[in-house]
Steps between C-alpha positions, in 0.01 A plus 500: 500500500663160540300196377210390715222243474266682262504779244384825655330800341710814501318662792554198727865487397527868592354437845724197561814688394412812696426307818822300468705817454333667797549198725864474391549867582333448836724206585809698402389798707428275797845343482656845485309605813613187682859568396483854640347371822792259521745789485593476133489862385735554205569861396519573128638814338276708274707395200459132581126548549467670158703225338279237659180665378638537148608136496153400615337712229721352226429148626126572494519632143666175393333243725136610470477482117697174491279328755188644338595328175594178680180509706291549187675203340433281805132593503467424129658158559242421768224610260639277227516207742129535576383599155396848612529792251811713544483855633648783290852600606419873553277407794809419702605864488171570676579223750820682601323832549206358695724281718702809596178675603388196702839477672497872588149475646590198714825663616312816598252292698794339678649841577167613636502206739851599614382857562215362711745281695732795572208715616377226735850440636558869572178514696583188699852619583345774711357247744697171470864389457640466143495117497136489610415776252654300215303184579178694562543685170515173308188374678302822452588535131425131439158533666415819310603346168315178581180687579537716191559205269223302666262791455590543136475128428191420708286809450648613173606221268310205648194701598467655156577171327245316712226748416591487132517120506151475650362713219686292241368181659145611427572527130498217247775435247409567136343200327412321825135395520299324769510121444175314441630151581395379848853363548623854555471730800330825409261325261121526546513162679768612745455631853796732437381819336687601185571845645648354820784308335732793436664587171744206496238256626263596220778457246583157641149350503423642155818357347649166418424239235150363441419130485464523122838667463671243720337216307610655171862523615517159669291313246287337773186606693561752777318661792444864584766598756371626833634833622380626837602825662395732783584867530640675807172685556297179522578443870647677802806274530723282285354194672154618401609555140657152496175343617314670218748346255430155649126561461560577132699177465208306642247681279695416186569137607870577482587217738386256230766619254827318426727776634432790736746790518522749785658827389637784708477816294729802478419819689205613286366151444675424170559145377739427214269397212778292343537281807123470557402425140784253443386314812150475353619390157730227630212350702238518226299759692424250778625755751401755759704804602425676828633847578418812696598863532656621825614853411448791263867597488742401223757241607783755517313713755374194687865398534587841651186552708441161660619151409259323735173511298625265223604246764167527680307467174705206376451312824131587535405388149705181493384397848134562416518308172701211639272463802203454266703279264616274785139414591457321167567125479866447410418334171266782398730796556640707214873556486576807709767735364611855569651772289581868526730759353718764664322622814254217435780244522616660824149501646419151378805356675375663819241223525775254593741475793782380276571297187414159655166642614429619145586159357271336756199713407503545121516286188710755313604865490625756249650802676603775262736795534539457875632803694832457679350528848242221458510185709553211449661619172780682684576206727497250214734718296744548787501127581540389137716205409872573474608601153160624385472874424278744684310584182407129448534313829482124528319400819524149644625369167188632326276246673183713514592866463666637188599843375470608138586801288435322171250216469772240447660587834247285690665191352821575688627317688422193292372305800154371583255782572261389770147620571382748607697723266575864575657739248646841579505683167743792502719688256863588565418851369202559732574782747191409704663169589854627554452836675580526868656758732824305526574582135622841621797356688533130424554316172233228465575147386313551172760764406792285615389197301464464121223737389175384344457501120260795524748722689766718338830314552668833586283562806708536816420581862594848622422620854191725510496533119362151436240551772367815331511342157301193600260723694438702185473183291195400706294794375445359151599140570190359328532722191739266321439200272388172656794301630677803644465712812166461673312395186370142493319372194301210355793260533350443846304222328816285486557542871140406578541191282797390710352594837179308432663226289254563217492238226437755225747440216768757418331628179177574689682687776686698234166579335371635833799730534470614138129571550566708810772687312251583226677290240 
């Protein structure tokens, strides 16, 4: 129950605590087995055993309530930090009970695996020497468990989720209606049927500010933003879907706009409306956004099932759009920018060999909530300038690429910011950005260095425990206020202003943000 990145509901806290207890028990048991194998076999009298158990019971009676109270206090502090309502104290009594149940279940599963291993070893000892039997037992049990887990994940979880996701994709979100403007895919003028766009695609093309709304906010005439999109069912391959997007760009005369954005979506085809709309506002609607769907699965399951589709989609769409864009006379080309969030940031970066290649091909980029395994993000972070923290790296003195948690961060270091400008927007409290397998056994730099302002100052790294906590934090990482976790809001407009060097005055940009916030 030690502090972590985000506040967790009681049931997630129960799971995290139970898993940590079970893993701790497993590690202790494993060490005891190794000690016995090494010849360390202490003999204890019955009296000493009883004394030990009583001491353990008394310690549990004292320690569990104390740490329950402390854990509740830590969670409330994280909630206060993020402006999230507090949970009632009695819920933490439930956390203790449920975590015990979770721990017992996991321990019993572990014991079942040991029973299987002993059964396999006994059978093998009848035909092979003990050393061979030991090695073969490990291999056999590992294969059986691997097949079992694979079957459960592939045919059970992912199979069921995929079927459910396809059904969901055919639905339309409440309040979303087919657009009439020819500048939108799915409209009567579009070659992309409304029903083919998928749930998130329909939401995207039906949303965003109108020309009248933009003009009202900016105080100057505006254009209707172009939004083109193609659904996964529109072609047999991602390359085919990408070509349909390019056809929509040509139909809408998107290559005649001031700025053209290529977006890699998340797993189900979602695009952050804050980032998209702020891009349109800051450019007076003289924009086009191109995107496509490559999967039906939510990002979390796409991450588990297969990480290749986002990369393929990001590369296919950017390559198709840029090939068409590059055939225009140099003086007649719109600015070409890219953006994406989460799995979309990961996939979008897949269009480039490395950071120099990205800088050579785009006029700007806003990459949001990037996962820890993405390249070139990972390489840039590891090769950051000496003295800069992992949560906000400085790369090459901030010449082209800058990292930001708050909008003012892009102005550090206070050196000239050359074009093209790339911004990685990430929060110190975002588990999507900071989770990796190494958390289980290695303290990361972001927990060695001074913590971000949105992270509880009492957070510390603990082997295994921190890994489980950050894993659990990912579940509801977007269900926090903007500016924390994996939630990115309308302040994206300030980043777009800097990336594109917009000449809109500060009060107008503030009015855009206020409008998007409903103020």
